[in-house]
N, C-alpha and C positions, 0 to 999 in steps of 0.2 A: 838542699841548700837552705841555710838558715834564713828565716824571715820570708820564705816563699809562701804563696797563697795556700798551697797544699799543707804546709806545716801549720799555718795559722788555723786552717779549717780543722785539722786534727786536734790541735790544742783546745779547740772549742768543745770537744767531747770529753775533756778530762773530768769535769764534775759528774757527768753521767756515768763514766767508767768507774770513777771512785765509788759512786753510790752502789753500783752493781757489786763491785769487789768487797766493799764494806758489808753490804747486806749478806753476802755469801760467806764471809770469813769472820765477821764480828770483831775485826782487828784493824785499827787505823794503820798501823805499821805494815801489816800484810797487804792491806788494800793499796797503800802507796807503792809498795814494791811491785805488786802485780800490775798496776797501771803503768808504772815506769817500764817494766819488762815488756808490756804490750807495745809501747811506743818504740822500744828498742827493736822489737820484732818487726814493726812497720818500717823502720829505717832500713833494716837488713833486707827486707823483702823489696823495697824500692831500689836499693843498691844492686840487687840481683836482677833487676829488670822486670819484676812482677808488676803487672798492671792491676791496679785495685780500682774497681768500678764503683763500689759502694763502701766508702770509708767508714761510715758509722757501723755498718754490718760487720766489716772486717774487724774493727776494734772491739766491738761488743762481744763478738765470738771469741776473739783472742783472750779477752779478760775472763769470760765465762770458762773457757777451757783451762786457763791457768788456775782458776779457783778450784775447779773440779779436780785438777791434777794434784792439788795440795790437800785433797780431802782427808787423807790419812796422816797428814803432818800435824805435829803438836801445835795447838793454838788455832787451828783452822776448824771451821764448821763446828762451832760450839754446840749447836742443836744436835748434831750427830753424836757428839760425845755423851750427850744426855739421853741418847736412845730415841730421840724424836726426829731423826734425820729425814731428808727429803726422799 
């Protein structure tokens, strides 16, 4: 439900999530896409009836997994492409 307290709380994590995604991808566009995808996943999980007890942990995990899932994609993980990957 738009404007709900839960939605407002989730939106408060957007800067943190963006900083994680940008740090992992090195791309503003990819970081924005990953964060938006994480919020979409949150919406879907809530609609499916999933109880999320720690919103910050849920979202940061979702963003991190999406970033690592893109590891082999062009434009992601610039340090890895230079041979200095994590």
